[in-house]
PyMOL CGO cylinders between C-alpha atoms (Angstrom):
from pymol import cmd
from pymol.cgo import CYLINDER

trace = [
    CYLINDER, 0.00, 0.00, 0.00, 2.33, 2.73, -1.21, 0.3, 1, 1, 1, 1, 1, 1,
    CYLINDER, 2.33, 2.73, -1.21, 0.54, 4.78, -3.88, 0.3, 1, 1, 1, 1, 1, 1,
    CYLINDER, 0.54, 4.78, -3.88, -2.16, 7.32, -2.95, 0.3, 1, 1, 1, 1, 1, 1,
    CYLINDER, -2.16, 7.32, -2.95, -5.45, 6.77, -4.77, 0.3, 1, 1, 1, 1, 1, 1,
    CYLINDER, -5.45, 6.77, -4.77, -7.62, 9.42, -3.21, 0.3, 1, 1, 1, 1, 1, 1,
    CYLINDER, -7.62, 9.42, -3.21, -7.92, 11.83, -0.34, 0.3, 1, 1, 1, 1, 1, 1,
    CYLINDER, -7.92, 11.83, -0.34, -10.82, 13.87, 0.89, 0.3, 1, 1, 1, 1, 1, 1,
    CYLINDER, -10.82, 13.87, 0.89, -13.08, 14.93, 3.72, 0.3, 1, 1, 1, 1, 1, 1,
    CYLINDER, -13.08, 14.93, 3.72, -16.46, 13.71, 4.89, 0.3, 1, 1, 1, 1, 1, 1,
    CYLINDER, -16.46, 13.71, 4.89, -19.12, 14.37, 7.50, 0.3, 1, 1, 1, 1, 1, 1,
    CYLINDER, -19.12, 14.37, 7.50, -20.56, 11.82, 9.86, 0.3, 1, 1, 1, 1, 1, 1,
    CYLINDER, -20.56, 11.82, 9.86, -24.32, 11.70, 10.57, 0.3, 1, 1, 1, 1, 1, 1,
    CYLINDER, -24.32, 11.70, 10.57, -23.90, 14.33, 13.31, 0.3, 1, 1, 1, 1, 1, 1,
    CYLINDER, -23.90, 14.33, 13.31, -22.31, 16.74, 10.85, 0.3, 1, 1, 1, 1, 1, 1,
    CYLINDER, -22.31, 16.74, 10.85, -18.77, 16.53, 12.23, 0.3, 1, 1, 1, 1, 1, 1,
    CYLINDER, -18.77, 16.53, 12.23, -16.12, 16.63, 9.52, 0.3, 1, 1, 1, 1, 1, 1,
    CYLINDER, -16.12, 16.63, 9.52, -13.34, 14.10, 9.25, 0.3, 1, 1, 1, 1, 1, 1,
    CYLINDER, -13.34, 14.10, 9.25, -10.80, 13.07, 6.63, 0.3, 1, 1, 1, 1, 1, 1,
    CYLINDER, -10.80, 13.07, 6.63, -10.30, 9.79, 4.84, 0.3, 1, 1, 1, 1, 1, 1,
    CYLINDER, -10.30, 9.79, 4.84, -7.16, 9.04, 2.86, 0.3, 1, 1, 1, 1, 1, 1,
    CYLINDER, -7.16, 9.04, 2.86, -6.81, 5.77, 1.01, 0.3, 1, 1, 1, 1, 1, 1,
    CYLINDER, -6.81, 5.77, 1.01, -3.51, 4.32, -0.20, 0.3, 1, 1, 1, 1, 1, 1,
    CYLINDER, -3.51, 4.32, -0.20, -3.25, 1.03, -1.99, 0.3, 1, 1, 1, 1, 1, 1,
    CYLINDER, -3.25, 1.03, -1.99, -1.99, -0.80, -5.05, 0.3, 1, 1, 1, 1, 1, 1,
    CYLINDER, -1.99, -0.80, -5.05, -4.14, -3.89, -4.54, 0.3, 1, 1, 1, 1, 1, 1,
    CYLINDER, -4.14, -3.89, -4.54, -7.87, -4.23, -5.26, 0.3, 1, 1, 1, 1, 1, 1,
    CYLINDER, -7.87, -4.23, -5.26, -8.15, -6.55, -2.26, 0.3, 1, 1, 1, 1, 1, 1,
    CYLINDER, -8.15, -6.55, -2.26, -7.08, -3.68, 0.02, 0.3, 1, 1, 1, 1, 1, 1,
    CYLINDER, -7.08, -3.68, 0.02, -9.83, -1.49, -1.33, 0.3, 1, 1, 1, 1, 1, 1,
    CYLINDER, -9.83, -1.49, -1.33, -12.35, -4.30, -0.94, 0.3, 1, 1, 1, 1, 1, 1,
    CYLINDER, -12.35, -4.30, -0.94, -11.64, -4.22, 2.79, 0.3, 1, 1, 1, 1, 1, 1,
    CYLINDER, -11.64, -4.22, 2.79, -12.07, -0.44, 2.89, 0.3, 1, 1, 1, 1, 1, 1,
    CYLINDER, -12.07, -0.44, 2.89, -15.40, -0.53, 1.09, 0.3, 1, 1, 1, 1, 1, 1,
    CYLINDER, -15.40, -0.53, 1.09, -16.59, -3.44, 3.20, 0.3, 1, 1, 1, 1, 1, 1,
    CYLINDER, -16.59, -3.44, 3.20, -15.89, -1.43, 6.36, 0.3, 1, 1, 1, 1, 1, 1,
    CYLINDER, -15.89, -1.43, 6.36, -17.82, 1.55, 4.95, 0.3, 1, 1, 1, 1, 1, 1,
    CYLINDER, -17.82, 1.55, 4.95, -20.79, -0.48, 3.74, 0.3, 1, 1, 1, 1, 1, 1,
    CYLINDER, -20.79, -0.48, 3.74, -22.72, -0.07, 7.00, 0.3, 1, 1, 1, 1, 1, 1,
    CYLINDER, -22.72, -0.07, 7.00, -22.16, 3.66, 7.31, 0.3, 1, 1, 1, 1, 1, 1,
    CYLINDER, -22.16, 3.66, 7.31, -24.32, 6.55, 6.11, 0.3, 1, 1, 1, 1, 1, 1,
    CYLINDER, -24.32, 6.55, 6.11, -21.51, 7.94, 3.96, 0.3, 1, 1, 1, 1, 1, 1,
    CYLINDER, -21.51, 7.94, 3.96, -21.71, 8.25, 0.20, 0.3, 1, 1, 1, 1, 1, 1,
    CYLINDER, -21.71, 8.25, 0.20, -18.82, 7.42, -2.13, 0.3, 1, 1, 1, 1, 1, 1,
    CYLINDER, -18.82, 7.42, -2.13, -17.81, 9.83, -4.85, 0.3, 1, 1, 1, 1, 1, 1,
    CYLINDER, -17.81, 9.83, -4.85, -15.19, 10.07, -7.59, 0.3, 1, 1, 1, 1, 1, 1,
    CYLINDER, -15.19, 10.07, -7.59, -12.18, 12.38, -7.26, 0.3, 1, 1, 1, 1, 1, 1,
    CYLINDER, -12.18, 12.38, -7.26, -11.83, 12.72, -11.03, 0.3, 1, 1, 1, 1, 1, 1,
    CYLINDER, -11.83, 12.72, -11.03, -15.33, 14.23, -11.15, 0.3, 1, 1, 1, 1, 1, 1,
    CYLINDER, -15.33, 14.23, -11.15, -14.46, 16.82, -8.56, 0.3, 1, 1, 1, 1, 1, 1,
    CYLINDER, -14.46, 16.82, -8.56, -16.06, 14.90, -5.71, 0.3, 1, 1, 1, 1, 1, 1,
    CYLINDER, -16.06, 14.90, -5.71, -13.89, 13.22, -3.11, 0.3, 1, 1, 1, 1, 1, 1,
    CYLINDER, -13.89, 13.22, -3.11, -14.32, 9.61, -2.10, 0.3, 1, 1, 1, 1, 1, 1,
    CYLINDER, -14.32, 9.61, -2.10, -16.51, 9.26, 0.98, 0.3, 1, 1, 1, 1, 1, 1,
    CYLINDER, -16.51, 9.26, 0.98, -17.83, 12.78, 0.54, 0.3, 1, 1, 1, 1, 1, 1,
    CYLINDER, -17.83, 12.78, 0.54, -21.30, 14.26, 0.26, 0.3, 1, 1, 1, 1, 1, 1,
    CYLINDER, -21.30, 14.26, 0.26, -20.02, 17.73, -0.73, 0.3, 1, 1, 1, 1, 1, 1,
    CYLINDER, -20.02, 17.73, -0.73, -17.82, 19.26, -3.46, 0.3, 1, 1, 1, 1, 1, 1,
    CYLINDER, -17.82, 19.26, -3.46, -14.20, 18.13, -3.32, 0.3, 1, 1, 1, 1, 1, 1,
    CYLINDER, -14.20, 18.13, -3.32, -11.96, 20.51, -1.32, 0.3, 1, 1, 1, 1, 1, 1,
    CYLINDER, -11.96, 20.51, -1.32, -9.19, 19.78, -3.84, 0.3, 1, 1, 1, 1, 1, 1,
    CYLINDER, -9.19, 19.78, -3.84, -10.68, 20.95, -7.20, 0.3, 1, 1, 1, 1, 1, 1,
    CYLINDER, -10.68, 20.95, -7.20, -8.86, 20.03, -10.34, 0.3, 1, 1, 1, 1, 1, 1,
    CYLINDER, -8.86, 20.03, -10.34, -6.56, 22.60, -11.95, 0.3, 1, 1, 1, 1, 1, 1,
    CYLINDER, -6.56, 22.60, -11.95, -7.36, 24.14, -15.36, 0.3, 1, 1, 1, 1, 1, 1,
    CYLINDER, -7.36, 24.14, -15.36, -4.72, 21.98, -17.02, 0.3, 1, 1, 1, 1, 1, 1,
    CYLINDER, -4.72, 21.98, -17.02, -6.52, 18.86, -15.86, 0.3, 1, 1, 1, 1, 1, 1,
    CYLINDER, -6.52, 18.86, -15.86, -3.83, 17.82, -13.44, 0.3, 1, 1, 1, 1, 1, 1,
    CYLINDER, -3.83, 17.82, -13.44, -5.00, 16.40, -10.13, 0.3, 1, 1, 1, 1, 1, 1,
    CYLINDER, -5.00, 16.40, -10.13, -4.88, 19.16, -7.52, 0.3, 1, 1, 1, 1, 1, 1,
    CYLINDER, -4.88, 19.16, -7.52, -5.06, 16.94, -4.43, 0.3, 1, 1, 1, 1, 1, 1,
    CYLINDER, -5.06, 16.94, -4.43, -1.47, 17.83, -3.67, 0.3, 1, 1, 1, 1, 1, 1,
    CYLINDER, -1.47, 17.83, -3.67, -2.50, 21.44, -3.07, 0.3, 1, 1, 1, 1, 1, 1,
    CYLINDER, -2.50, 21.44, -3.07, -4.10, 20.31, 0.15, 0.3, 1, 1, 1, 1, 1, 1,
    CYLINDER, -4.10, 20.31, 0.15, -0.95, 18.56, 1.37, 0.3, 1, 1, 1, 1, 1, 1,
    CYLINDER, -0.95, 18.56, 1.37, 1.87, 20.15, 3.39, 0.3, 1, 1, 1, 1, 1, 1,
    CYLINDER, 1.87, 20.15, 3.39, 4.20, 22.24, 1.20, 0.3, 1, 1, 1, 1, 1, 1,
    CYLINDER, 4.20, 22.24, 1.20, 7.27, 20.69, 2.82, 0.3, 1, 1, 1, 1, 1, 1,
    CYLINDER, 7.27, 20.69, 2.82, 8.10, 17.06, 3.43, 0.3, 1, 1, 1, 1, 1, 1,
    CYLINDER, 8.10, 17.06, 3.43, 7.70, 16.01, 7.03, 0.3, 1, 1, 1, 1, 1, 1,
    CYLINDER, 7.70, 16.01, 7.03, 10.66, 14.78, 9.07, 0.3, 1, 1, 1, 1, 1, 1,
    CYLINDER, 10.66, 14.78, 9.07, 10.05, 11.53, 10.97, 0.3, 1, 1, 1, 1, 1, 1,
    CYLINDER, 10.05, 11.53, 10.97, 9.92, 12.61, 14.64, 0.3, 1, 1, 1, 1, 1, 1,
    CYLINDER, 9.92, 12.61, 14.64, 12.22, 9.80, 15.76, 0.3, 1, 1, 1, 1, 1, 1,
    CYLINDER, 12.22, 9.80, 15.76, 15.21, 11.09, 13.78, 0.3, 1, 1, 1, 1, 1, 1,
    CYLINDER, 15.21, 11.09, 13.78, 14.95, 14.47, 15.51, 0.3, 1, 1, 1, 1, 1, 1,
    CYLINDER, 14.95, 14.47, 15.51, 16.52, 12.77, 18.53, 0.3, 1, 1, 1, 1, 1, 1,
    CYLINDER, 16.52, 12.77, 18.53, 19.64, 12.01, 16.48, 0.3, 1, 1, 1, 1, 1, 1,
    CYLINDER, 19.64, 12.01, 16.48, 22.19, 14.84, 16.65, 0.3, 1, 1, 1, 1, 1, 1,
    CYLINDER, 22.19, 14.84, 16.65, 24.01, 13.42, 13.63, 0.3, 1, 1, 1, 1, 1, 1,
    CYLINDER, 24.01, 13.42, 13.63, 20.84, 13.76, 11.56, 0.3, 1, 1, 1, 1, 1, 1,
    CYLINDER, 20.84, 13.76, 11.56, 20.20, 17.30, 12.80, 0.3, 1, 1, 1, 1, 1, 1,
    CYLINDER, 20.20, 17.30, 12.80, 23.75, 18.35, 11.90, 0.3, 1, 1, 1, 1, 1, 1,
    CYLINDER, 23.75, 18.35, 11.90, 23.38, 16.74, 8.47, 0.3, 1, 1, 1, 1, 1, 1,
    CYLINDER, 23.38, 16.74, 8.47, 20.04, 18.41, 7.79, 0.3, 1, 1, 1, 1, 1, 1,
    CYLINDER, 20.04, 18.41, 7.79, 21.15, 21.85, 9.00, 0.3, 1, 1, 1, 1, 1, 1,
    CYLINDER, 21.15, 21.85, 9.00, 24.44, 21.54, 7.13, 0.3, 1, 1, 1, 1, 1, 1,
    CYLINDER, 24.44, 21.54, 7.13, 22.60, 20.66, 3.95, 0.3, 1, 1, 1, 1, 1, 1,
    CYLINDER, 22.60, 20.66, 3.95, 20.40, 23.74, 4.28, 0.3, 1, 1, 1, 1, 1, 1,
    CYLINDER, 20.40, 23.74, 4.28, 23.42, 25.94, 5.06, 0.3, 1, 1, 1, 1, 1, 1,
    CYLINDER, 23.42, 25.94, 5.06, 25.38, 24.60, 2.08, 0.3, 1, 1, 1, 1, 1, 1,
    CYLINDER, 25.38, 24.60, 2.08, 22.46, 25.27, -0.24, 0.3, 1, 1, 1, 1, 1, 1,
    CYLINDER, 22.46, 25.27, -0.24, 22.20, 28.88, 0.95, 0.3, 1, 1, 1, 1, 1, 1,
    CYLINDER, 22.20, 28.88, 0.95, 25.95, 29.43, 0.67, 0.3, 1, 1, 1, 1, 1, 1,
    CYLINDER, 25.95, 29.43, 0.67, 26.01, 27.90, -2.81, 0.3, 1, 1, 1, 1, 1, 1,
    CYLINDER, 26.01, 27.90, -2.81, 23.20, 30.19, -3.93, 0.3, 1, 1, 1, 1, 1, 1,
    CYLINDER, 23.20, 30.19, -3.93, 25.08, 33.25, -2.64, 0.3, 1, 1, 1, 1, 1, 1,
    CYLINDER, 25.08, 33.25, -2.64, 28.30, 32.26, -4.39, 0.3, 1, 1, 1, 1, 1, 1,
    CYLINDER, 28.30, 32.26, -4.39, 26.63, 31.11, -7.61, 0.3, 1, 1, 1, 1, 1, 1,
    CYLINDER, 26.63, 31.11, -7.61, 25.23, 34.60, -8.00, 0.3, 1, 1, 1, 1, 1, 1,
    CYLINDER, 25.23, 34.60, -8.00, 28.87, 35.77, -8.18, 0.3, 1, 1, 1, 1, 1, 1,
    CYLINDER, 28.87, 35.77, -8.18, 29.98, 32.96, -10.49, 0.3, 1, 1, 1, 1, 1, 1,
    CYLINDER, 29.98, 32.96, -10.49, 31.81, 31.09, -7.71, 0.3, 1, 1, 1, 1, 1, 1,
    CYLINDER, 31.81, 31.09, -7.71, 31.49, 27.80, -5.88, 0.3, 1, 1, 1, 1, 1, 1,
    CYLINDER, 31.49, 27.80, -5.88, 32.07, 26.90, -2.24, 0.3, 1, 1, 1, 1, 1, 1,
    CYLINDER, 32.07, 26.90, -2.24, 35.55, 25.54, -3.01, 0.3, 1, 1, 1, 1, 1, 1,
    CYLINDER, 35.55, 25.54, -3.01, 36.58, 28.93, -4.42, 0.3, 1, 1, 1, 1, 1, 1,
    CYLINDER, 36.58, 28.93, -4.42, 35.63, 30.62, -1.16, 0.3, 1, 1, 1, 1, 1, 1,
    CYLINDER, 35.63, 30.62, -1.16, 37.39, 27.94, 0.94, 0.3, 1, 1, 1, 1, 1, 1,
    CYLINDER, 37.39, 27.94, 0.94, 40.60, 28.20, -1.07, 0.3, 1, 1, 1, 1, 1, 1,
    CYLINDER, 40.60, 28.20, -1.07, 40.57, 31.99, -0.84, 0.3, 1, 1, 1, 1, 1, 1,
    CYLINDER, 40.57, 31.99, -0.84, 40.03, 31.83, 2.93, 0.3, 1, 1, 1, 1, 1, 1,
    CYLINDER, 40.03, 31.83, 2.93, 42.91, 29.37, 3.35, 0.3, 1, 1, 1, 1, 1, 1,
    CYLINDER, 42.91, 29.37, 3.35, 45.28, 31.55, 1.32, 0.3, 1, 1, 1, 1, 1, 1,
    CYLINDER, 45.28, 31.55, 1.32, 44.16, 34.61, 3.26, 0.3, 1, 1, 1, 1, 1, 1,
    CYLINDER, 44.16, 34.61, 3.26, 44.58, 32.93, 6.67, 0.3, 1, 1, 1, 1, 1, 1,
    CYLINDER, 44.58, 32.93, 6.67, 47.85, 31.08, 6.06, 0.3, 1, 1, 1, 1, 1, 1,
    CYLINDER, 47.85, 31.08, 6.06, 49.45, 33.06, 3.26, 0.3, 1, 1, 1, 1, 1, 1,
    CYLINDER, 49.45, 33.06, 3.26, 51.04, 31.78, 0.01, 0.3, 1, 1, 1, 1, 1, 1,
    CYLINDER, 51.04, 31.78, 0.01, 51.42, 28.01, -0.25, 0.3, 1, 1, 1, 1, 1, 1,
    CYLINDER, 51.42, 28.01, -0.25, 52.10, 25.40, -2.87, 0.3, 1, 1, 1, 1, 1, 1,
    CYLINDER, 52.10, 25.40, -2.87, 49.13, 23.88, -4.63, 0.3, 1, 1, 1, 1, 1, 1,
    CYLINDER, 49.13, 23.88, -4.63, 50.08, 20.46, -3.25, 0.3, 1, 1, 1, 1, 1, 1,
    CYLINDER, 50.08, 20.46, -3.25, 50.01, 21.70, 0.33, 0.3, 1, 1, 1, 1, 1, 1,
    CYLINDER, 50.01, 21.70, 0.33, 46.82, 23.67, -0.29, 0.3, 1, 1, 1, 1, 1, 1,
    CYLINDER, 46.82, 23.67, -0.29, 45.09, 20.58, -1.69, 0.3, 1, 1, 1, 1, 1, 1,
    CYLINDER, 45.09, 20.58, -1.69, 46.09, 18.54, 1.39, 0.3, 1, 1, 1, 1, 1, 1,
    CYLINDER, 46.09, 18.54, 1.39, 44.89, 21.21, 3.80, 0.3, 1, 1, 1, 1, 1, 1,
    CYLINDER, 44.89, 21.21, 3.80, 41.57, 21.44, 2.02, 0.3, 1, 1, 1, 1, 1, 1,
    CYLINDER, 41.57, 21.44, 2.02, 41.35, 17.65, 1.64, 0.3, 1, 1, 1, 1, 1, 1,
    CYLINDER, 41.35, 17.65, 1.64, 40.88, 18.09, -2.11, 0.3, 1, 1, 1, 1, 1, 1,
    CYLINDER, 40.88, 18.09, -2.11, 41.98, 16.08, -5.10, 0.3, 1, 1, 1, 1, 1, 1,
    CYLINDER, 41.98, 16.08, -5.10, 45.08, 17.94, -6.45, 0.3, 1, 1, 1, 1, 1, 1,
    CYLINDER, 45.08, 17.94, -6.45, 43.66, 18.11, -9.97, 0.3, 1, 1, 1, 1, 1, 1,
    CYLINDER, 43.66, 18.11, -9.97, 40.43, 19.65, -8.65, 0.3, 1, 1, 1, 1, 1, 1,
    CYLINDER, 40.43, 19.65, -8.65, 42.45, 22.16, -6.62, 0.3, 1, 1, 1, 1, 1, 1,
    CYLINDER, 42.45, 22.16, -6.62, 44.35, 23.20, -9.74, 0.3, 1, 1, 1, 1, 1, 1,
    CYLINDER, 44.35, 23.20, -9.74, 41.06, 24.00, -11.48, 0.3, 1, 1, 1, 1, 1, 1,
    CYLINDER, 41.06, 24.00, -11.48, 39.87, 26.05, -8.50, 0.3, 1, 1, 1, 1, 1, 1,
    CYLINDER, 39.87, 26.05, -8.50, 43.10, 28.07, -8.36, 0.3, 1, 1, 1, 1, 1, 1,
    CYLINDER, 43.10, 28.07, -8.36, 43.04, 28.55, -12.13, 0.3, 1, 1, 1, 1, 1, 1,
    CYLINDER, 43.04, 28.55, -12.13, 39.51, 29.97, -11.83, 0.3, 1, 1, 1, 1, 1, 1,
    CYLINDER, 39.51, 29.97, -11.83, 40.68, 32.40, -9.13, 0.3, 1, 1, 1, 1, 1, 1,
    CYLINDER, 40.68, 32.40, -9.13, 43.69, 33.43, -11.22, 0.3, 1, 1, 1, 1, 1, 1,
    CYLINDER, 43.69, 33.43, -11.22, 41.47, 34.04, -14.23, 0.3, 1, 1, 1, 1, 1, 1,
    CYLINDER, 41.47, 34.04, -14.23, 39.27, 36.52, -12.35, 0.3, 1, 1, 1, 1, 1, 1,
    CYLINDER, 39.27, 36.52, -12.35, 42.25, 38.17, -10.65, 0.3, 1, 1, 1, 1, 1, 1,
    CYLINDER, 42.25, 38.17, -10.65, 41.61, 36.90, -7.13, 0.3, 1, 1, 1, 1, 1, 1,
    CYLINDER, 41.61, 36.90, -7.13, 44.83, 34.88, -6.98, 0.3, 1, 1, 1, 1, 1, 1,
    CYLINDER, 44.83, 34.88, -6.98, 48.17, 34.44, -8.70, 0.3, 1, 1, 1, 1, 1, 1,
    CYLINDER, 48.17, 34.44, -8.70, 50.39, 31.39, -9.11, 0.3, 1, 1, 1, 1, 1, 1,
    CYLINDER, 50.39, 31.39, -9.11, 54.12, 31.17, -9.77, 0.3, 1, 1, 1, 1, 1, 1,
    CYLINDER, 54.12, 31.17, -9.77, 57.06, 28.78, -9.58, 0.3, 1, 1, 1, 1, 1, 1,
    CYLINDER, 57.06, 28.78, -9.58, 58.62, 28.28, -6.16, 0.3, 1, 1, 1, 1, 1, 1,
    CYLINDER, 58.62, 28.28, -6.16, 62.05, 29.95, -6.18, 0.3, 1, 1, 1, 1, 1, 1,
    CYLINDER, 62.05, 29.95, -6.18, 63.49, 27.11, -4.07, 0.3, 1, 1, 1, 1, 1, 1,
    CYLINDER, 63.49, 27.11, -4.07, 62.02, 24.31, -6.15, 0.3, 1, 1, 1, 1, 1, 1,
    CYLINDER, 62.02, 24.31, -6.15, 60.88, 25.12, -9.68, 0.3, 1, 1, 1, 1, 1, 1,
    CYLINDER, 60.88, 25.12, -9.68, 58.80, 21.95, -9.77, 0.3, 1, 1, 1, 1, 1, 1,
    CYLINDER, 58.80, 21.95, -9.77, 56.43, 23.37, -7.19, 0.3, 1, 1, 1, 1, 1, 1,
    CYLINDER, 56.43, 23.37, -7.19, 53.77, 25.99, -7.96, 0.3, 1, 1, 1, 1, 1, 1,
    CYLINDER, 53.77, 25.99, -7.96, 52.79, 28.51, -5.31, 0.3, 1, 1, 1, 1, 1, 1,
    CYLINDER, 52.79, 28.51, -5.31, 49.33, 30.05, -5.05, 0.3, 1, 1, 1, 1, 1, 1,
    CYLINDER, 49.33, 30.05, -5.05, 48.83, 33.46, -3.47, 0.3, 1, 1, 1, 1, 1, 1,
    CYLINDER, 48.83, 33.46, -3.47, 45.84, 35.71, -2.92, 0.3, 1, 1, 1, 1, 1, 1,
    CYLINDER, 45.84, 35.71, -2.92, 46.02, 39.08, -4.68, 0.3, 1, 1, 1, 1, 1, 1,
    CYLINDER, 46.02, 39.08, -4.68, 44.99, 42.40, -3.08, 0.3, 1, 1, 1, 1, 1, 1,
    CYLINDER, 44.99, 42.40, -3.08, 41.82, 42.36, -5.16, 0.3, 1, 1, 1, 1, 1, 1,
    CYLINDER, 41.82, 42.36, -5.16, 41.25, 38.79, -3.97, 0.3, 1, 1, 1, 1, 1, 1,
    CYLINDER, 41.25, 38.79, -3.97, 41.46, 39.89, -0.33, 0.3, 1, 1, 1, 1, 1, 1,
    CYLINDER, 41.46, 39.89, -0.33, 39.03, 42.71, -0.99, 0.3, 1, 1, 1, 1, 1, 1,
    CYLINDER, 39.03, 42.71, -0.99, 36.67, 40.31, -2.77, 0.3, 1, 1, 1, 1, 1, 1,
    CYLINDER, 36.67, 40.31, -2.77, 36.91, 37.81, 0.11, 0.3, 1, 1, 1, 1, 1, 1,
    CYLINDER, 36.91, 37.81, 0.11, 35.94, 40.51, 2.61, 0.3, 1, 1, 1, 1, 1, 1,
    CYLINDER, 35.94, 40.51, 2.61, 32.97, 41.42, 0.42, 0.3, 1, 1, 1, 1, 1, 1,
    CYLINDER, 32.97, 41.42, 0.42, 31.91, 37.78, 0.03, 0.3, 1, 1, 1, 1, 1, 1,
    CYLINDER, 31.91, 37.78, 0.03, 32.22, 37.20, 3.78, 0.3, 1, 1, 1, 1, 1, 1,
    CYLINDER, 32.22, 37.20, 3.78, 30.01, 40.18, 4.55, 0.3, 1, 1, 1, 1, 1, 1,
    CYLINDER, 30.01, 40.18, 4.55, 27.43, 38.94, 2.06, 0.3, 1, 1, 1, 1, 1, 1,
    CYLINDER, 27.43, 38.94, 2.06, 27.57, 35.39, 3.45, 0.3, 1, 1, 1, 1, 1, 1,
    CYLINDER, 27.57, 35.39, 3.45, 27.10, 36.71, 6.99, 0.3, 1, 1, 1, 1, 1, 1,
    CYLINDER, 27.10, 36.71, 6.99, 23.47, 37.26, 6.04, 0.3, 1, 1, 1, 1, 1, 1,
    CYLINDER, 23.47, 37.26, 6.04, 23.20, 33.49, 5.62, 0.3, 1, 1, 1, 1, 1, 1,
    CYLINDER, 23.20, 33.49, 5.62, 24.09, 33.09, 9.30, 0.3, 1, 1, 1, 1, 1, 1,
    CYLINDER, 24.09, 33.09, 9.30, 21.35, 35.55, 10.18, 0.3, 1, 1, 1, 1, 1, 1,
    CYLINDER, 21.35, 35.55, 10.18, 18.87, 33.53, 8.17, 0.3, 1, 1, 1, 1, 1, 1,
    CYLINDER, 18.87, 33.53, 8.17, 19.90, 30.14, 9.57, 0.3, 1, 1, 1, 1, 1, 1,
    CYLINDER, 19.90, 30.14, 9.57, 20.10, 31.28, 13.18, 0.3, 1, 1, 1, 1, 1, 1,
    CYLINDER, 20.10, 31.28, 13.18, 17.03, 33.49, 13.19, 0.3, 1, 1, 1, 1, 1, 1,
    CYLINDER, 17.03, 33.49, 13.19, 15.34, 31.48, 16.00, 0.3, 1, 1, 1, 1, 1, 1,
    CYLINDER, 15.34, 31.48, 16.00, 18.29, 32.09, 18.36, 0.3, 1, 1, 1, 1, 1, 1,
    CYLINDER, 18.29, 32.09, 18.36, 19.19, 35.20, 20.33, 0.3, 1, 1, 1, 1, 1, 1,
    CYLINDER, 19.19, 35.20, 20.33, 22.75, 36.55, 20.46, 0.3, 1, 1, 1, 1, 1, 1,
    CYLINDER, 22.75, 36.55, 20.46, 23.79, 34.61, 23.56, 0.3, 1, 1, 1, 1, 1, 1,
    CYLINDER, 23.79, 34.61, 23.56, 22.41, 31.36, 22.17, 0.3, 1, 1, 1, 1, 1, 1,
    CYLINDER, 22.41, 31.36, 22.17, 24.34, 31.92, 18.94, 0.3, 1, 1, 1, 1, 1, 1,
    CYLINDER, 24.34, 31.92, 18.94, 27.61, 32.33, 20.85, 0.3, 1, 1, 1, 1, 1, 1,
    CYLINDER, 27.61, 32.33, 20.85, 26.94, 29.12, 22.77, 0.3, 1, 1, 1, 1, 1, 1,
    CYLINDER, 26.94, 29.12, 22.77, 26.06, 27.25, 19.58, 0.3, 1, 1, 1, 1, 1, 1,
    CYLINDER, 26.06, 27.25, 19.58, 29.20, 28.51, 17.81, 0.3, 1, 1, 1, 1, 1, 1,
    CYLINDER, 29.20, 28.51, 17.81, 31.37, 27.41, 20.73, 0.3, 1, 1, 1, 1, 1, 1,
    CYLINDER, 31.37, 27.41, 20.73, 29.81, 23.94, 20.81, 0.3, 1, 1, 1, 1, 1, 1,
    CYLINDER, 29.81, 23.94, 20.81, 30.09, 23.51, 17.05, 0.3, 1, 1, 1, 1, 1, 1,
    CYLINDER, 30.09, 23.51, 17.05, 33.79, 24.48, 17.14, 0.3, 1, 1, 1, 1, 1, 1,
    CYLINDER, 33.79, 24.48, 17.14, 34.43, 21.91, 19.86, 0.3, 1, 1, 1, 1, 1, 1,
    CYLINDER, 34.43, 21.91, 19.86, 32.75, 19.18, 17.82, 0.3, 1, 1, 1, 1, 1, 1,
    CYLINDER, 32.75, 19.18, 17.82, 34.59, 20.30, 14.69, 0.3, 1, 1, 1, 1, 1, 1,
    CYLINDER, 34.59, 20.30, 14.69, 37.97, 20.22, 16.45, 0.3, 1, 1, 1, 1, 1, 1,
    CYLINDER, 37.97, 20.22, 16.45, 37.16, 16.73, 17.72, 0.3, 1, 1, 1, 1, 1, 1,
    CYLINDER, 37.16, 16.73, 17.72, 36.49, 15.45, 14.22, 0.3, 1, 1, 1, 1, 1, 1,
    CYLINDER, 36.49, 15.45, 14.22, 39.31, 17.06, 12.23, 0.3, 1, 1, 1, 1, 1, 1,
]
cmd.load_cgo(trace, "trace")
């Protein structure tokens, strides 16, 4: 029983409204439903005709002009999270992280960048010039992917790369002045993402959360 066939509302003999939702792939399942309803004072209708099953009034989910079933318009707009997983901190961190990543990606995409571009810029800004090999290890990136990221930053003027004077086989990446200015601008823009994500928390709660998250992060890295 995994495919919805109809949904609707009904009224019992006293006039109280209630809902009936049927889900089934097997005719035998429906036979049991109809058998249970046989002794009631409810009337059965057809959703495709604009009348819900087990309903003596117009369907609350009228069909759309394009003929598509509009039952979904009466369902929650967002998928529901199983209550049991809300007790799992790992799930909560995953779900919140997923939402945060999506918001960050949207912010950066509007500027033609990806999250890796921002991370690489932050690493070069925090630790200074470094070889691409070392940068890839610190960011836990595939070296070839890191090269593409740095090349993108070089192309827009946010970074420069050059041969290491001590070992010509190594290539050093360095943030340019315009790259530092751009990073400050991006960081200020991204700060609004924090405001959005942490809207339910007051300032003190945000400080506590940040401290706890850093402790967990330091434990894992």
